[in-house]
N, C-alpha and C positions, 0 to 999 in steps of 0.2 A: 517734042512726043515723049509722054508721061512712061517713065519705065515700068515693067513687068513688077519689079519687084514692089514700086510704091503700089500698084494698083492690088496685088495681093495683100501687102501688109493692110489697106482700108479694108480689103474684105473680112480679113481676120480679125479688124477690130470690131467690123459691124455684126459679129457674131455676139460678140459680148453681150449687149443688153438685150439682142432679139427682137427687136422694134420693128412693128410694123405701122407706119405713122398713118394709114389710111384710117386705122381705129380710130384717131384721134377726129379726121375730116368726117367719117362717117357720123360718129358721136355729135360733131357738131352740127350735121344735117339734121341726123334725127331729130336734135333738140331744138333747132329751126321751125321744123315741119310741124310736130308735135304741137309748138306753139302757135302755128298758124291754124292749125285742125281746131284747138279750144278754143280760139280767140277772135281769128277771124271771119267777119260776117261772110265775106263772100268766098270761104275756100269749104268746099263740100266735105262735111265730115263723113259722109262713107266710104266715098272712095279714096279720103287721104288715109283713115284708120286701115282699109285694106293694104295700102302702100307702107304705111307704117308698119305693117304685121310682119311683112317683108324685108324692112330694112332693119326689125329687131332681130331676125332669124338670122340674117347676115353678120350683123352685131355680135351674137352669141356665138357664132362659128368663129370668130375673129378673134375673140378674146376666151377661146376652148372654154364654153359652158360647158357644164358636168353632165354627161350622157344619162345619166339617171334623172335628171331634171328638164324634162322636156321645156324646150324654148316656149311653144306653141301652147303649153297649159300656163305659162307663167303670164305670156301676154294677156290669156283672156281675163286672165284675174287681175291684171293689171288695167286693165282697163275697166273693167267692174268696179274699180275706185276713183276712176277718172270725175265722175260727178261728183260723189264726196268732195276731192281735190278743188275742185271749180267753186265748191259752196264755202269752201275753206278760204279760196283766194279771194271772193269777193266780201269777206268779212274784210280781210286784210285791206283792200281797195277802199272801201268804207272807212275804215279804221283811218286811213292816211288822209283822205278826205275830209273826213271830221275833225283831225286834229290840225292838219295845216291850213293855216288862214290862207295861204299862198295857191292853194288846189281850188279850182273852180268847179269841176265836175268829176266824178267818178271816173267817165271816159278818158280827162285829162288824166288822172292816175294810170288808168289801164295804157295811155298811148305813151306817157312821156315819163313817168318816173322811175331812176333806174332802183329806187329799193323796191319797187313794186316786181319789177322785170326780176330782180337776183331772187326775192321768196318765192315768185313763181316756181321759178326752175329750180330751187330746193327743195319747193313741195313735192314738184314731181320726178325727181330724181331719188329723193328720201324714200319713197315705197320700193323704187329698184333696191336701191343701200337694204331695204330689209329682207328681199328676197337674197342677199349675199350675190348678187349680178355683180361681176367681177369689173372691177377699170371704170364701167361707162358711166355709172353715177357721177364719179367724180370728176370726169370728163365733161360731162354736162354742167355741171356747179364752176368746171374752169372756163366754160364756154361763156356762163354769166360772168364771171371774176374779170376775165379779159377786156369785156365791154364796159362792166360796170366800176370798177375798179374794189369791189366788194368782196369778199373769200367766205362764203358761208361751207363747213362740209357738209358733206349728203346723210352725215349718221348722227349730226344734232338733231336735238329732239325740240320743234318747236310748236307754241299752242296758237289759239286761235286771235283776229284781231292784233296782229305785228306790223308793226310800224316802224320803217328804218325812213328816218329822212336825211336827204342830200347822200346816202351809202359812201360816199366815197372814201378807201380806207378801212372800213368795218371788217374784222376778223372776226367769226365765230367758229370754235374748236369741234373737233370729232364729238365729243364727248358733253357738249354743254347742252344745259338745259332749260329751256326759255318756256314760262308758263305763260297765261292768257292774258290780254290787254300790256303788252307790252310796247315801251316806245324808246328807240335808240337812234342817237344820232351819228353823223361823222367823226370817222376816225375812233371810234370803239373796238376795242379787244377784248373777247372773252376767251382767254388763252388758257397755257400751262404754265404752274410756277417754274418746271425746268423739262429739258426733254432727254430721255432716254427710254432708249429701245424696251427696257423690260418693263416700261408703263403701258405698252401695248394692250389694249383691252380691259385697262383700267380707266376709271373716271380720272381725268386730268382737269377738265374743265369747269367752271362755275354753275352752278345753278342760279335762274334769275326767277322770283317767284311773281305772281300776278300783280299786275296793276303799277310796275314801277317804270320809273322814265330814268335813262340813262344818256347824259349830256356829250357834248362833243370831246374826244380823246380821251376819256375814259378810260384806265386800263384795269379790268378784274380778272385776277388770276387765280389758278387752284380748284382741283376736284370737290376739295372740303368747304370752297368758300360757298357761302348762301347768301343772297342778297334778299330780305324778307319783303313778303308784301307789302304795296303801296310805297315804297321806300322812291327817294329823289337822289342820284348818286350826279353832283355837279360836274363840270367839266373839268378834265385833266388829274382827275382824282386817282390814286394807284391804289387799290387795294387787295391784298391779298389775305385775309379775314373776313370771317363774316359778319353781317349786320342786321339787326332784328327788324322786325317791320315797322313801316311809318316811320324809317332813318330819314335823315337829313345830313347826308355825307358830303361836304365842299374840300375842296383844295386853294389856300390863300396864300398865294404869293406874294412878293414884296416885292411892291413897283414904285419907283422913284421916277421924278416929272422933275425936271430941271428947264429953266428958260435956256434957252440958247445964247439970246442977245446979253442976258446978265454975266458980268464978270465978276 
């Protein structure tokens, strides 16, 4: 039998972070329901939007939404943005289908590409982030992170026709800015040069201009770092300084090949 002292100690420790784990569960359920409502042909839109309004109100209550910002008004405004988000996402899907020789159709992109899924959840969460809706946008992108292995902070600013190929291991920080027609491959990091609390609310992550391609495992760091338009960043590049437009940046490791049978 567990001693009362142990029970009380656990209870006292639980009070320190003051967690309500159902917030995470409800945010994931909200994300999935929203995704089905917007994309699944067999899911009725009107009925589900009404249910999502109720779910949104419940999330607002759980995360202590500010009383002077009625969540019903926020939800109505957010719903008005959804058609525009869908148009952006269709451009993303078309960009993937047109640039990836392995893609057989736009429908295949919607259904099977982790890069598209994580972009979709990012775009849906980003608008809530702009309303300063607490915690939920981050939990939405963490839902996609858990499924795809790609971490896009909802605060990042990403333009149209965005393409993430393979997706696994991509990290895009909160203050990153990505312009239009950018292609990113697996393992790419758009991060900060260093992490300090005083950098909060300051630009810590790079800016990627139009028509840039960043190949696998490249790392680009720093809030003042700008990758100029039409540039190509090769695989495994470590970049902490800006490069002008039309640049071709490569990393050249020294590779030695030796015949194992030679003595």
